[in-house]
C-alpha positions in Angstrom: -0.1 0.1 0.4 2.8 2.2 0.7 4.6 1.9 -2.5 1.4 2.3 -4.3 0.9 5.4 -2.3 4.4 6.5 -3.3 4.0 5.6 -6.8 0.6 7.7 -7.2 2.4 10.8 -5.0 -0.4 10.5 -2.0 -0.6 9.2 1.6 -1.6 5.6 2.1 -4.6 7.2 4.1 -5.4 9.2 0.8 -5.4 6.0 -1.5 -7.5 4.2 1.1 -10.2 6.6 1.1 -10.2 6.8 -2.9 -10.1 3.3 -3.4 -13.1 3.2 -0.9 -14.8 5.8 -2.7 -14.3 4.2 -6.3 -14.9 0.5 -5.2 -17.1 0.8 -1.6 -14.9 -1.4 0.5 -10.9 -1.3 1.8 -8.3 -2.7 -0.3 -7.6 -5.3 2.2 -11.3 -6.5 2.0 -10.8 -6.4 -1.9 -7.9 -8.3 -1.8 -9.2 -10.9 0.1 -12.7 -11.2 -1.7 -10.2 -11.8 -5.0 -8.1 -14.7 -3.1 -11.2 -16.3 -1.8 -12.8 -16.5 -5.0 -9.8 -18.2 -6.6 -9.7 -20.6 -3.2 -13.1 -21.2 -4.3 -12.2 -21.9 -7.7 -9.6 -24.2 -7.2 -11.8 -26.4 -4.2 -13.9 -26.8 -6.8 -11.9 -27.3 -10.0 -9.3 -28.8 -8.8 -7.9 -32.0 -6.4 -5.3 -29.4 -4.8 -4.9 -29.6 -1.2 -5.3 -26.7 1.0 -1.5 -25.9 1.5 -1.5 -25.8 -2.1 -4.4 -23.6 -2.6 -2.9 -21.2 0.1 -0.2 -20.8 -1.7 -1.8 -20.2 -5.0 -4.0 -17.5 -3.2 -1.4 -15.8 -1.4 -1.6 -17.5 2.1 0.9 -18.5 4.1 -0.4 -21.9 4.7 -4.0 -23.9 4.5 -4.5 -23.2 8.5 -4.6 -19.7 7.9 -6.7 -19.7 4.6 -9.2 -22.4 6.2 -9.8 -19.2 9.2 -10.3 -16.1 6.6 -12.3 -19.0 4.6 -15.1 -19.8 7.1 -14.6 -16.3 8.8 -15.8 -14.7 5.3 -18.0 -17.8 3.7 -19.4 -19.0 7.0 -18.1 -23.1 6.0 -14.6 -24.2 5.9 -12.8 -25.2 3.0 -13.3 -28.7 2.3 -17.4 -27.9 3.2 -17.4 -25.7 0.6 -15.3 -28.3 -1.7 -18.0 -31.0 -1.1 -20.9 -29.1 -1.4 -19.8 -27.3 -4.6 -17.7 -29.7 -6.3 -18.3 -30.2 -10.3 
């Protein structure tokens, strides 16, 4: 965030306010939603492990992805995979 703000010649706070004004969400929430959409796709379309999916989505490990996933989607990744498997 700091690097992007510096490149644009504005403060980090100004960047966050402009981002929110344009997209209606914070940069972190936006990034989380993108990562979770990718995780959902990988859960339903591949046989990758949770650790492999977390690596593809920019999370440190499967445990952390599982926590973020459950907090945002209200089910854990494996429950999601079973319910939405193609």
